[in-house]
C-alpha positions, -999 to +999 in steps of 0.1 A: +000+000+000+013+034-009+025+056+019+004+088+020+036+109+022+046+095-012+014+109-028+022+133-056+015+170-051-004+179-083-033+155-079-037+167-043-038+203-056-067+194-079-085+177-050-081+208-029-094+230-057-124+207-061-132+210-024-129+248-026-153+249-055-182+239-032-178+273-016-187+289-049-157+312-053-153+331-085-134+315-114-107+342-108-103+331-072-099+295-081-074+304-108-054+325-082-053+295-058-039+273-086-013+299-096-001+304-060+002+267-053+020+259-085+043+289-084+057+279-050+057+242-058+079+248-088+104+266-066+105+236-043+109+212-072+136+234-087+158+233-055+193+227-068+200+202-041+172+179-050+157+190-084+126+172-096+100+176-123+070+193-109+048+163-119+070+140-098+071+162-066+058+141-036+040+157-007+068+147+017+091+172-001+070+201+012+087+205+046+089+237+066+125+241+055+118+237+018+088+259+019+107+287+037+133+286+010+107+286-017+088+314-002+120+335+002+125+332-036+088+337-044+088+369-023+117+387-040+099+401-071+065+404-055+044+428-034+036+420+002-001+415-006+007+388-032+030+370-008+004+371+019-023+357-005+000+329-015+008+321+021-029+320+029-036+296+000-009+272+011-021+274+047-056+264+035-041+237+013-023+221+043-053+224+065-071+204+038-044+178+037-045+174+075-083+170+074-079+144+047-052+126+069-026+129+041-002+147+064+000+149+101+006+186+105+006+220+088+041+234+083+030+269+073+031+285+108+069+280+105+070+300+072+071+338+078+045+360+061+044+398+057+020+420+075-003+436+050-022+467+062-058+470+048-058+487+015-071+523+018-107+527+006-112+540-030-145+558-031-156+580-059-140+614-056-162+645-051-189+652-026-218+651-052-203+625-076-226+596-066-257+618-072-243+630-105-237+594-116-272+583-108-287+613-125-265+608-155-278+573-162-314+576-151-327+589-184-323+573-219-291+582-237-296+588-274-261+578-282-269+542-272-284+518-298-306+501-272-308+522-241-320+505-209-318+532-181-338+511-156-313+483-157-283+506-156-298+525-127-305+494-106-269+482-109-255+515-097-282+518-069-276+483-055-238+490-054-242+525-039-271+519-015-264+483-005-226+481-010-226+449-030-195+433-045-194+424-082-198+387-075-227+394-051-245+414-077-241+386-103-254+361-078-286+380-070-320+363-079-352+382-084-363+365-051-333+379-032-354+409-022-381+400+002-401+413+031-431+436+038-432+472+027-410+493+050-391+461+061-376+450+028-342+434+027-319+419+002-303+386+010-267+384-001-242+356-001-207+371+003-171+358+006-167+325+024-204+318+017-213+342+045-249+353+042-262+387+053-294+407+051-292+444+040-321+467+046-336+481+014-351+516+017-383+524-003-363+544-029-340+515-038-370+491-037-388+513-062-357+513-085-358+475-085-396+474-091-392+498-121-364+477-135-383+444-132-413+460-149-391+472-178-377+437-180-412+422-183-420+446-211-388+436-229-388+398-224-422+388-209-433+379-174-420+343-176-384+356-174-389+372-140-394+342-118-380+342-082-351+320-092-341+340-123-309+361-122-318+396-112-294+413-136-295+405-173-280+418-204-299+433-234-307+398-247-322+387-214-293+364-205-277+367-170-251+393-168-215+381-166-184+396-149-171+413-180-205+426-191-211+441-157-177+458-155-183+472-190-217+484-180-204+503-150-175+519-169-200+530-197-221+546-169-191+565-157-185+578-192-221+588-198-222+607-165-189+624-173-171+613-140-143+591-153-118+615-138-133+609-104-130+571-104-099+559-085-076+538-107-083+501-105-115+505-085-142+501-112-174+488-096-156+485-062-155+523-060-193+522-056-190+498-027-163+519-011-185+550-015-213+532+003-190+523+032-173+557+034-206+575+036-218+551+063-187+561+083-192+598+076-228+596+088-217+580+121-220+542+116-199+522+139-172+497+127-194+467+138-224+481+118-202+486+087-188+451+092-223+435+092-236+456+062-206+450+040-199+414+050-163+420+062-146+390+078-125+414+100-134+443+121-101+459+112-112+462+075-144+481+086-124+503+111-103+514+081-132+534+067-137+552+100-100+560+103-099+573+068-130+594+075-114+608+106-082+617+086-104+634+060-122+654+086-089+665+102-076+675+067-108+695+061-103+713+094-067+719+087-076+735+054-101+759+070-092+795+061-094+806+097-069+779+108-046+790+079-048+826+091-040+815+126-009+795+114+003+826+095-002+848+126+018+824+148+045+821+122+048+859+119+049+863+156+075+837+160+097+853+133+093+887+151+106+872+183+072+874+201+060+850+228+065+814+219 
């Protein structure tokens, strides 16, 4: 009988990815898991002392020592966030192997990982930019061949008023919104299959109702069952990742706010705007954590800290404070009381 420690790595990687697929991660997340596992594994296999083809690498070769050396080489050209993500992937992989009784322990605690501070929020810039964006897409645009303002508006409103991620928007069903008038909520399944309920105010509810009615006119009532995808393209098919990203970017262009969208944020800028405005309006970190589905309170606290910094910067820029600074500077230069 084959010793489990002689099992080859690559088949175990595929088993791990299959197990992760039951959590419904995005295809991009699964692809990132595979890249991180194979990139570090190649470095273990390429060790000059014991070189091996990657396909022949046994699980017993993945010791704390070999992984430390591989991660040291992996880290050299990469940012801290990429190293941390790879470390987390390998940690999850070994937890899986322990649970499957392939190995007796997880060596990853012996492999150092960088500390990665939460990325700063990237909301839309400009106090009235969200309102300008909504107004810019609410009416038909004659430049479009097949304008559908009700659909475009519901996408933006769900991101700006409920803080949904891209994958969460794509996963919504028409039955995801439920409850009595005044108590409506949208049920969302977020990262790690964590579910949360987000209150839906009457204005957002009306935007959804208007959109579904426009969809019935376009495609018929049978396309709006409770299990149907909430967001569809102009042919009535469920929106996909690329289509949703393109839709949001086209809304930015039509509203004339492309210069106020932080680089690399795309749809996520709308979610960050939702969270930032919550913090500005006095929401606590636990409230933000529950509404956005954060796994860590530190991530939610980040919005409050950024808001506090912005408030201090605004006070610092106040003209009276600037005058007071000049006065003190002039007095100090003249040798007055210090």
